NUVEXRO-537845 format. One record per residue (C-alpha): residue number from 0; residue in one letter; x, y, z. Coordinates in Angstrom, 1 decimal, always signed. Example, Ala and Ser with C-alpha at 12.3 -4.5 7.8 and 13.67 -1.06 7.14 Angstrom:
2
{n 0; res A; px +12.3; py -4.5; pz +7.8}
{n 1; res S; px +13.7; py -1.1; pz +7.1}
END
This chain:
102
{n 0; res X; px +15.0; py +26.7; pz +23.3}
{n 1; res X; px +11.6; py +26.3; pz +21.6}
{n 2; res X; px +13.3; py +26.2; pz +18.2}
{n 3; res X; px +15.6; py +23.4; pz +19.3}
{n 4; res X; px +12.6; py +21.3; pz +20.3}
{n 5; res X; px +11.0; py +21.8; pz +16.9}
{n 6; res X; px +14.2; py +20.9; pz +15.1}
{n 7; res X; px +14.6; py +17.7; pz +17.1}
{n 8; res X; px +11.1; py +16.6; pz +16.4}
{n 9; res X; px +11.4; py +17.6; pz +12.7}
{n 10; res X; px +14.3; py +15.2; pz +12.4}
{n 11; res X; px +11.9; py +12.2; pz +13.0}
{n 12; res X; px +8.5; py +13.6; pz +12.3}
{n 13; res X; px +7.0; py +16.3; pz +10.2}
{n 14; res X; px +3.5; py +17.7; pz +9.9}
{n 15; res X; px +2.1; py +19.6; pz +7.0}
{n 16; res X; px -1.1; py +21.7; pz +7.4}
{n 17; res X; px -2.7; py +20.9; pz +4.1}
{n 18; res X; px -6.2; py +22.3; pz +4.6}
{n 19; res X; px -7.7; py +24.3; pz +7.4}
{n 20; res X; px -10.7; py +26.4; pz +7.1}
{n 21; res X; px -14.5; py +26.9; pz +6.6}
{n 22; res X; px -15.9; py +26.0; pz +3.2}
{n 23; res X; px -19.2; py +26.1; pz +1.4}
{n 24; res X; px -20.5; py +22.7; pz +0.4}
{n 25; res X; px -19.3; py +23.5; pz -3.2}
{n 26; res X; px -15.9; py +24.5; pz -2.1}
{n 27; res X; px -15.6; py +21.5; pz +0.3}
{n 28; res X; px -16.6; py +19.2; pz -2.6}
{n 29; res X; px -13.9; py +20.7; pz -4.8}
{n 30; res X; px -11.2; py +20.3; pz -2.1}
{n 31; res X; px -12.1; py +16.8; pz -1.0}
{n 32; res X; px -12.9; py +15.4; pz -4.4}
{n 33; res X; px -9.7; py +16.8; pz -5.8}
{n 34; res X; px -7.6; py +15.2; pz -3.1}
{n 35; res X; px -9.3; py +11.8; pz -3.4}
{n 36; res X; px -9.2; py +11.9; pz -7.2}
{n 37; res X; px -5.5; py +12.8; pz -7.2}
{n 38; res X; px -4.8; py +9.8; pz -4.9}
{n 39; res X; px -6.8; py +7.5; pz -7.1}
{n 40; res X; px -5.0; py +8.7; pz -10.2}
{n 41; res X; px -1.7; py +8.2; pz -8.4}
{n 42; res X; px -2.4; py +4.6; pz -7.7}
{n 43; res X; px -3.6; py +4.0; pz -11.3}
{n 44; res X; px -0.4; py +5.4; pz -12.7}
{n 45; res X; px +1.6; py +3.5; pz -10.2}
{n 46; res X; px -0.2; py +0.3; pz -11.3}
{n 47; res X; px +0.6; py +1.0; pz -15.0}
{n 48; res X; px +4.3; py +1.6; pz -14.2}
{n 49; res X; px +4.5; py -1.6; pz -12.2}
{n 50; res X; px +2.8; py -3.5; pz -15.0}
{n 51; res X; px +5.2; py -2.1; pz -17.6}
{n 52; res X; px +8.1; py -3.4; pz -15.4}
{n 53; res X; px +6.5; py -6.8; pz -14.7}
{n 54; res X; px +3.4; py -8.0; pz -16.4}
{n 55; res X; px +3.0; py -10.6; pz -13.6}
{n 56; res X; px +2.9; py -8.2; pz -10.6}
{n 57; res X; px +0.0; py -8.6; pz -8.1}
{n 58; res X; px -2.5; py -5.9; pz -9.0}
{n 59; res X; px -4.8; py -6.7; pz -6.1}
{n 60; res X; px -3.3; py -4.4; pz -3.4}
{n 61; res X; px -3.5; py -1.3; pz -5.7}
{n 62; res X; px -7.0; py -2.3; pz -7.0}
{n 63; res X; px -8.2; py -2.7; pz -3.4}
{n 64; res X; px -6.8; py +0.6; pz -2.4}
{n 65; res X; px -8.5; py +2.3; pz -5.4}
{n 66; res X; px -11.8; py +0.7; pz -4.4}
{n 67; res X; px -11.4; py +1.9; pz -0.8}
{n 68; res X; px -10.8; py +5.4; pz -2.0}
{n 69; res X; px -13.8; py +5.3; pz -4.3}
{n 70; res X; px -16.0; py +4.3; pz -1.3}
{n 71; res X; px -14.5; py +7.1; pz +0.7}
{n 72; res X; px -15.3; py +9.5; pz -2.2}
{n 73; res X; px -18.9; py +8.4; pz -2.2}
{n 74; res X; px -19.1; py +8.8; pz +1.6}
{n 75; res X; px -17.7; py +12.3; pz +1.4}
{n 76; res X; px -20.0; py +13.2; pz -1.5}
{n 77; res X; px -23.1; py +12.0; pz +0.4}
{n 78; res X; px -22.0; py +13.9; pz +3.5}
{n 79; res X; px -21.4; py +17.1; pz +1.6}
{n 80; res X; px -24.7; py +16.8; pz -0.2}
{n 81; res X; px -26.5; py +16.4; pz +3.2}
{n 82; res X; px -24.8; py +19.5; pz +4.5}
{n 83; res X; px -25.8; py +21.4; pz +1.3}
{n 84; res X; px -29.4; py +20.4; pz +1.8}
{n 85; res X; px -29.2; py +21.6; pz +5.4}
{n 86; res X; px -27.7; py +24.9; pz +4.3}
{n 87; res X; px -24.5; py +24.3; pz +6.4}
{n 88; res X; px -20.9; py +25.1; pz +5.7}
{n 89; res X; px -18.1; py +22.7; pz +6.5}
{n 90; res X; px -14.9; py +23.0; pz +8.5}
{n 91; res X; px -12.1; py +21.0; pz +6.9}
{n 92; res X; px -8.9; py +20.3; pz +8.7}
{n 93; res X; px -6.3; py +18.2; pz +7.0}
{n 94; res X; px -2.8; py +17.5; pz +8.4}
{n 95; res X; px -0.4; py +15.1; pz +6.8}
{n 96; res X; px +2.0; py +13.5; pz +9.2}
{n 97; res X; px +5.3; py +12.0; pz +8.1}
{n 98; res X; px +7.3; py +9.8; pz +10.4}
{n 99; res X; px +10.7; py +8.4; pz +9.8}
{n 100; res X; px +10.8; py +4.6; pz +9.9}
{n 101; res X; px +13.4; py +3.0; pz +12.1}
END
């Protein structure tokens, strides 16, 4: 019975446990910065591909998203630095949630 419920939910929604654990500030920095940098690089490559297909495409949405991610990276870096100064480890929990659009 429990498996049936999971299967029905999985048809419209799926969650992926990406990160879950305790990390030193150095480890946390590696994990978080890698994720954010990968997302920034994804958008840069996407922008280049769109530009190759259409030199007149609107670059602003991707540029804005990259800027937002760069701000988030700075916020994360500052927070991790503060925890390092205080000698504290960090708990990171990251779940990706995918939902089917109707």
